C-alpha positions as CSV (number, residue, x, y, z in Angstrom):
1,M,70.8,-127.4,4.6
2,R,68.0,-124.8,4.5
3,S,66.5,-123.8,7.8
4,K,62.8,-124.8,8.5
5,S,61.9,-121.2,8.4
6,T,63.3,-120.8,4.9
7,I,61.5,-123.9,3.7
8,G,58.3,-122.6,5.3
9,S,58.7,-119.2,3.6
10,H,59.4,-120.8,0.3
11,G,56.3,-123.1,0.6
12,K,54.1,-120.1,1.4
13,A,55.4,-118.2,-1.6
14,V,54.7,-121.2,-3.9
15,Q,51.2,-121.5,-2.4
16,T,50.5,-117.8,-2.8
17,L,51.7,-118.0,-6.5
18,Y,49.5,-121.0,-7.1
19,L,46.5,-119.3,-5.6
20,T,47.2,-116.2,-7.7
21,I,47.4,-118.2,-10.9
22,C,44.1,-120.0,-10.0
23,V,42.4,-116.6,-9.5
24,V,43.8,-115.2,-12.7
25,L,42.7,-118.3,-14.7
26,S,39.3,-118.1,-13.1
27,L,39.0,-114.5,-14.1
28,I,40.0,-115.3,-17.6
29,S,37.5,-118.1,-17.7
30,L,34.8,-115.8,-16.5
31,A,35.8,-113.1,-19.0
32,R,35.5,-115.7,-21.8
33,A,32.2,-117.2,-20.6
34,F,29.2,-116.5,-22.8
35,D,27.1,-113.7,-21.4
36,P,23.6,-113.6,-22.9
37,Y,22.9,-110.3,-21.2
38,S,25.5,-108.6,-23.5
39,Y,23.6,-109.5,-26.7
40,P,20.8,-107.0,-27.4
41,L,17.5,-108.4,-28.6
42,K,15.8,-106.9,-31.7
43,S,12.1,-107.2,-32.1
44,V,9.9,-107.5,-35.2
45,Q,6.2,-107.5,-35.5
46,C,5.0,-110.4,-37.7
47,D,1.7,-111.3,-39.2
48,A,0.2,-114.4,-37.6
49,V,-2.8,-116.6,-37.9
50,R,-5.1,-117.0,-34.9
51,R,-7.4,-119.9,-35.0
52,E,-10.6,-121.0,-33.3
53,P,-12.1,-124.5,-33.3
54,T,-14.5,-125.0,-36.2
55,L,-14.6,-126.7,-39.5
56,E,-13.9,-124.1,-42.2
57,Q,-11.9,-123.7,-45.3
58,V,-9.1,-121.3,-44.6
59,K,-6.4,-119.7,-46.7
60,I,-2.9,-120.1,-45.3
61,E,-0.6,-117.4,-46.7
62,M,3.0,-118.3,-46.6
63,S,4.0,-115.4,-48.8
64,A,3.5,-114.5,-52.5
65,Y,5.5,-117.6,-53.2
66,I,3.2,-120.2,-51.6
67,H,-0.5,-120.1,-50.7
68,L,-3.3,-122.6,-50.8
69,F,-6.7,-123.3,-49.4
70,L,-7.2,-126.1,-46.8
71,T,-10.2,-127.5,-45.0
72,V,-9.1,-127.8,-41.4
73,N,-10.6,-127.8,-37.9
74,S,-9.9,-124.2,-37.4
75,L,-11.1,-120.7,-38.4
76,A,-8.3,-118.3,-39.2
77,H,-8.2,-114.7,-38.0
78,N,-5.6,-112.1,-38.8
79,G,-3.2,-111.5,-35.9
80,E,0.2,-110.2,-35.0
81,L,3.0,-111.3,-32.8
82,W,6.3,-109.9,-31.7
83,T,9.4,-112.0,-32.4
84,G,12.6,-111.3,-30.6
85,Y,16.0,-112.1,-32.2
86,V,19.7,-111.5,-31.8
87,D,21.5,-110.1,-34.8
88,V,25.3,-110.8,-34.7
89,G,28.1,-110.1,-37.2
90,D,28.8,-108.0,-40.2
91,T,25.8,-107.5,-42.6
92,S,28.1,-108.3,-45.5
93,F,28.9,-111.8,-44.2
94,P,27.0,-115.0,-45.3
95,T,24.0,-115.4,-43.1
96,I,23.1,-118.3,-40.8
97,L,19.7,-118.4,-39.2
98,M,19.8,-120.5,-36.0
99,V,16.6,-122.1,-34.9
100,H,16.2,-123.6,-31.4
101,G,14.0,-126.5,-30.3
102,W,12.2,-127.2,-27.0
103,P,12.8,-126.3,-24.2
104,S,15.2,-123.6,-25.6
105,I,15.7,-120.0,-26.4
106,W,18.2,-118.1,-28.6
107,S,21.0,-118.4,-26.0
108,T,21.2,-122.2,-26.3
109,W,23.2,-121.4,-29.5
110,S,26.0,-119.9,-27.3
111,K,28.8,-122.2,-28.5
112,Q,27.9,-121.7,-32.1
113,I,27.5,-118.0,-31.8
114,E,31.0,-117.8,-30.3
115,A,32.4,-120.0,-33.1
116,F,30.8,-118.4,-36.1
117,E,30.2,-114.7,-35.3
118,K,33.5,-113.6,-36.7
119,D,32.8,-115.1,-40.2
120,Y,29.1,-115.1,-40.5
121,R,26.1,-112.9,-39.9
122,L,24.0,-114.8,-37.3
123,L,20.2,-114.3,-36.8
124,V,19.2,-116.1,-33.7
125,P,15.5,-115.8,-32.7
126,D,13.3,-116.9,-29.9
127,L,10.5,-118.9,-31.6
128,R,6.9,-117.9,-30.9
129,G,5.9,-118.8,-27.4
130,S,9.5,-119.0,-26.2
131,G,11.7,-116.6,-24.4
132,Y,11.0,-113.0,-25.5
133,S,8.6,-113.7,-28.3
134,S,4.9,-113.6,-28.1
135,H,2.4,-116.0,-29.5
136,P,-1.2,-116.2,-30.7
137,D,-3.2,-117.5,-27.7
138,D,-4.5,-120.6,-29.4
139,Y,-1.6,-122.8,-28.3
140,K,-3.2,-126.0,-29.7
141,S,-3.2,-125.0,-33.3
142,S,-0.9,-122.0,-33.9
143,H,2.4,-123.9,-33.9
144,T,2.3,-125.4,-37.4
145,M,5.4,-125.7,-39.4
146,Q,3.9,-123.2,-41.8
147,D,3.4,-120.7,-39.0
148,L,7.0,-121.1,-37.8
149,V,8.5,-120.9,-41.3
150,H,6.5,-117.7,-41.9
151,D,8.0,-116.3,-38.7
152,L,11.5,-117.1,-40.0
153,V,10.8,-115.3,-43.2
154,C,9.5,-112.3,-41.3
155,I,12.8,-112.1,-39.4
156,L,14.9,-112.3,-42.6
157,E,12.8,-109.6,-44.1
158,D,13.3,-107.4,-41.1
159,A,17.0,-108.0,-41.2
160,K,17.0,-107.3,-45.0
161,V,18.5,-110.7,-45.8
162,S,17.2,-112.5,-48.9
163,S,19.1,-115.8,-48.6
164,A,20.4,-117.8,-45.6
165,V,21.6,-121.1,-44.4
166,C,19.1,-122.5,-41.8
167,M,20.6,-124.3,-38.9
168,G,18.3,-126.0,-36.3
169,H,18.4,-128.2,-33.3
170,D,15.7,-130.6,-32.1
171,W,12.4,-129.3,-33.4
172,G,14.4,-126.4,-34.9
173,S,15.9,-129.0,-37.3
174,Q,12.5,-129.9,-38.7
175,I,11.5,-126.3,-39.0
176,C,14.7,-125.7,-41.1
177,Y,13.9,-128.7,-43.2
178,E,10.4,-127.4,-43.8
179,A,11.7,-123.9,-44.5
180,A,14.0,-125.3,-47.2
181,R,11.2,-127.4,-48.7
182,M,8.7,-124.5,-48.7
183,R,11.0,-121.7,-49.5
184,P,13.9,-122.8,-51.7
185,D,14.1,-119.3,-53.0
186,I,15.3,-118.1,-49.6
187,F,16.9,-121.0,-47.7
188,N,19.8,-122.3,-49.7
189,A,21.2,-125.0,-47.3
190,V,20.2,-126.8,-44.1
191,I,22.1,-127.9,-41.0
192,G,20.0,-130.2,-38.8
193,L,21.3,-131.1,-35.4
194,V,20.1,-134.3,-33.6
195,V,16.7,-134.7,-35.4
196,P,16.7,-135.9,-39.1
197,Y,14.2,-134.8,-41.7
198,I,10.7,-136.1,-41.1
199,P,9.0,-136.1,-44.5
200,S,5.2,-135.9,-44.6
201,A,4.9,-138.4,-47.5
202,G,2.2,-141.0,-46.7
203,P,-0.7,-140.9,-44.2
204,Y,-0.5,-138.9,-40.9
205,V,0.8,-141.0,-38.0
206,S,0.2,-139.9,-34.4
207,V,3.1,-139.8,-32.1
208,K,1.2,-142.2,-29.9
209,Q,1.7,-144.9,-32.5
210,F,5.5,-144.5,-32.2
211,V,5.7,-144.9,-28.4
212,P,5.8,-148.7,-28.4
213,T,8.9,-148.5,-30.7
214,I,10.4,-145.4,-29.1
215,P,9.3,-145.4,-25.5
216,K,10.9,-142.1,-24.7
217,L,8.4,-140.3,-26.9
218,A,5.7,-140.9,-24.3
219,Y,6.2,-137.5,-22.8
220,Q,4.9,-136.0,-26.0
221,T,1.6,-137.8,-25.6
222,Y,1.4,-136.4,-22.1
223,F,2.0,-132.8,-23.4
224,D,-0.7,-133.2,-26.1
225,R,-3.4,-135.0,-24.1
226,Q,-2.9,-133.3,-20.7
227,T,-1.4,-130.0,-21.7
228,Q,-2.8,-128.0,-18.8
229,K,-1.5,-130.5,-16.2
230,A,1.9,-130.7,-17.9
231,A,2.1,-126.9,-17.9
232,D,1.2,-126.7,-14.2
233,E,3.8,-129.4,-13.4
234,L,6.7,-127.7,-15.2
235,N,5.7,-124.2,-13.9
236,A,5.8,-125.3,-10.3
237,D,9.6,-125.0,-10.4
238,I,10.9,-123.8,-13.7
239,R,14.6,-124.0,-12.8
240,R,14.1,-127.6,-11.7
241,S,12.2,-128.4,-14.9
242,L,14.9,-127.0,-17.1
243,R,17.7,-128.7,-15.1
244,A,15.8,-132.0,-15.5
245,T,15.7,-131.7,-19.2
246,L,19.1,-130.3,-20.2
247,R,21.5,-133.1,-19.2
248,T,24.6,-134.7,-20.7
249,V,26.2,-138.1,-21.1
250,L,28.2,-137.7,-17.9
251,S,25.3,-136.2,-16.0
252,P,22.3,-138.1,-17.4
253,P,18.6,-138.1,-16.3
254,P,17.1,-141.2,-14.7
255,D,16.4,-144.1,-17.1
256,A,12.7,-143.6,-16.7
257,F,12.8,-140.0,-17.8
258,L,10.5,-139.2,-20.7
259,T,8.7,-142.6,-20.6
260,S,5.6,-141.5,-18.7
261,E,2.3,-140.4,-20.2
262,T,1.1,-138.9,-16.9
263,S,4.1,-136.9,-15.6
264,F,7.2,-135.2,-17.0
265,L,9.2,-135.0,-13.8
266,G,8.1,-138.1,-12.1
267,A,11.4,-139.9,-12.8
268,W,13.2,-137.2,-10.8
269,K,11.0,-137.4,-7.7
270,H,13.6,-139.1,-5.5
271,V,16.2,-136.4,-6.4
272,E,15.9,-133.6,-3.9
273,E,18.0,-131.1,-5.9
274,I,18.8,-131.6,-9.6
275,P,22.4,-130.5,-10.4
276,P,22.8,-127.3,-12.5
277,V,22.7,-127.5,-16.3
278,P,26.2,-128.9,-17.0
279,F,27.0,-126.7,-20.0
280,F,25.7,-123.4,-18.6
281,S,27.5,-120.9,-16.3
282,A,25.4,-119.8,-13.4
283,R,24.7,-116.5,-15.2
284,E,23.5,-118.4,-18.4
285,E,21.2,-120.6,-16.3
286,D,19.7,-117.6,-14.6
287,Y,19.1,-115.9,-17.9
288,F,17.6,-119.1,-19.3
289,V,15.2,-119.5,-16.3
290,A,14.2,-115.9,-16.4
291,A,13.3,-116.1,-20.1
292,F,11.1,-119.1,-19.5
293,E,9.4,-117.3,-16.6
294,R,8.5,-114.5,-19.0
295,Q,6.9,-116.7,-21.7
296,G,3.4,-115.6,-22.4
297,F,3.8,-112.1,-20.9
298,L,4.9,-110.2,-24.0
299,Y,1.4,-110.0,-25.5
300,S,1.0,-106.3,-25.9
301,A,0.3,-106.7,-29.6
302,L,-2.6,-109.0,-28.9
303,E,-3.8,-107.2,-25.8
304,I,-3.8,-110.4,-23.8
305,V,-3.1,-110.3,-20.0
306,C,-1.4,-113.6,-19.3
307,K,-0.5,-112.9,-15.7
308,A,-3.9,-114.0,-14.6
309,Q,-3.1,-117.5,-15.9
310,A,0.5,-118.4,-15.0
311,S,0.3,-121.8,-16.7
312,L,0.3,-120.1,-20.0
313,I,4.0,-119.7,-19.5
314,S,4.5,-123.3,-20.6
315,L,1.3,-123.9,-22.4
316,L,2.4,-121.8,-25.4
317,A,5.8,-123.6,-25.5
318,F,4.0,-126.9,-25.9
319,G,2.7,-126.0,-29.3
320,F,5.2,-128.4,-30.9
321,Y,3.6,-131.3,-29.3
322,T,-0.2,-130.8,-30.0
323,E,-1.9,-133.1,-32.5
324,E,-3.8,-130.1,-33.9
325,S,-0.6,-128.4,-35.0
326,R,1.0,-131.6,-36.3
327,Q,-2.0,-132.6,-38.3
328,M,-2.3,-129.2,-39.9
329,S,1.4,-129.3,-40.8
330,H,1.0,-132.7,-42.4
331,T,-2.2,-131.6,-44.3
332,F,-0.4,-128.5,-45.6
333,D,2.6,-130.6,-46.8
334,S,0.4,-133.2,-48.4
335,K,-1.7,-130.6,-50.3
336,Q,1.5,-128.9,-51.4
337,G,2.9,-132.2,-52.6
338,N,6.6,-131.7,-52.7
339,F,8.5,-133.6,-50.0
340,T,12.0,-133.5,-51.5
341,I,14.7,-131.0,-50.3
342,P,17.0,-130.2,-53.2
343,Q,19.4,-128.0,-51.2
344,P,22.6,-129.3,-49.5
345,V,21.8,-130.8,-46.1
346,L,24.2,-131.5,-43.2
347,S,22.7,-133.8,-40.5
348,V,24.7,-134.0,-37.3
349,L,23.5,-136.8,-35.1
350,A,24.3,-137.4,-31.5
351,T,25.6,-140.9,-30.6
352,K,23.9,-141.1,-27.2
353,D,20.7,-139.2,-27.4
354,P,18.4,-140.6,-24.6
355,V,15.3,-139.8,-26.6
356,A,16.0,-142.1,-29.6
357,D,18.6,-143.5,-31.9
358,W,18.0,-141.0,-34.7
359,S,20.2,-142.9,-37.2
360,V,17.7,-145.8,-36.9
361,A,14.8,-143.3,-37.1
362,M,16.3,-141.8,-40.2
363,K,16.2,-145.2,-41.9
364,L,12.7,-145.9,-40.7
365,L,11.5,-142.5,-42.0
366,N,13.4,-143.1,-45.3
367,S,14.7,-139.5,-44.9
368,S,17.7,-139.8,-47.2
369,S,15.4,-140.6,-50.1
370,F,13.9,-137.1,-49.8
371,I,17.2,-135.2,-49.7
372,T,19.2,-135.1,-52.9
373,D,22.5,-133.8,-51.3
374,L,22.9,-135.2,-47.8
375,T,25.9,-135.4,-45.5
376,V,25.6,-137.2,-42.2
377,K,28.1,-136.7,-39.3
378,F,28.0,-138.4,-35.9
379,V,29.3,-136.7,-32.8
380,D,29.6,-138.2,-29.3
381,G,27.1,-136.7,-27.0
382,A,23.5,-136.7,-25.8
383,H,20.5,-134.6,-27.0
384,W,22.2,-131.2,-26.4
385,V,25.3,-132.3,-28.3
386,H,26.0,-128.8,-29.7
387,L,26.4,-127.5,-26.1
388,E,27.9,-130.7,-24.5
389,N,30.5,-131.3,-27.2
390,P,30.7,-128.2,-29.3
391,E,34.2,-128.5,-30.8
392,P,33.5,-131.5,-33.1
393,V,30.1,-130.1,-33.9
394,N,31.4,-126.7,-34.9
395,K,34.3,-128.3,-36.8
396,A,31.9,-130.5,-38.9
397,I,29.7,-127.5,-39.6
398,K,32.6,-125.2,-40.6
399,K,34.1,-127.8,-42.9
400,W,30.8,-128.5,-44.6
401,L,30.0,-124.8,-45.0
402,Q,33.4,-124.1,-46.6
403,A,32.7,-126.9,-49.1
404,L,29.4,-125.3,-50.2
405,P,29.3,-123.6,-53.6
406,S,29.8,-119.8,-53.1
407,D,26.2,-119.1,-54.2
408,R,25.0,-121.3,-51.3
409,R,27.2,-119.7,-48.7
410,R,26.7,-116.0,-49.4
411,P,23.5,-114.0,-49.4
412,V,22.0,-112.9,-52.7
413,D,20.9,-109.3,-53.2
414,E,19.3,-107.8,-50.1
415,L,15.6,-107.1,-50.2
């Protein structure tokens, strides 16, 4: 029989070994964790339209490929903005342009960057008014789909890429759909995560009219009608605001979240401290928060001093939700007349998005009738499914990309 001292010594040795293994595994995990600070941001100066309220006929220039005159409640002025983007991968690889939604920045593609950077060239921008990109100061009307697509084309030109797959999440999905529709000469395939294609066929319908059917769109009415109040509310504690929004199936928001037309964070009022973003490391969350705190400050090209009005931080990010931008986008599409996307499209829908059942929305919108080559995949997860459950998302994307004809996967001649 072993002595007690021998058993105690053995136990301590096992405990020490266990702790050592835990420390090593933790260090390995930290070494593998996505570090947004290690990815340098490039910056490109893009032409932009600045608008003032009036009723005038303006010319919206998409490029030499598309232009037309519209009568809108805006007067266009020439302007410029700085767009920040990350450029990852060999320039000879097929190119994927990754487009975020709201509230997001380039680093919310972390799981896809890690999965695809060895086989593809990835261009990952901060959209105008987000992260490290500036914005024309007219936040109500300078967030049209045409403006955003123009920014994407500007990035591709700066990167000397003439053809790319456009992959978007949330609003970024709709931007990619519109990019493919407007510029089939550049965007050869689309991957839309969570949100299906929303065609502009038919009369314009305000989001307010959808709220009775989809109650969790009420927050969008709040953002549009009380933009200043909403910006002040979110700016009061940016970390809390972001934590409230980026949740998962296992760490969900309160049931009433997104259902109010008078407050964004009201459903969280009884929660003293909202848990950290589940799919971010502490370092990623710090980077994310810092980026949102900087929104509206990078306006050197427009000579705008935004520090005097802190609420501009979030105001400019609300451009997706204003009726002015939505109506102008719809008017442009209607005048242009083509609503069909002929390129291959992969739509990855989350099974438990708290905002809406997008598979039902896809049927109501009749989306599939306007896409000639559509593949739909369902993945378990909430709204941020590409971060919450990245493996099946990435697997579906890789399989679909590999099945594309070679001329759809690889860039054409560089500009």
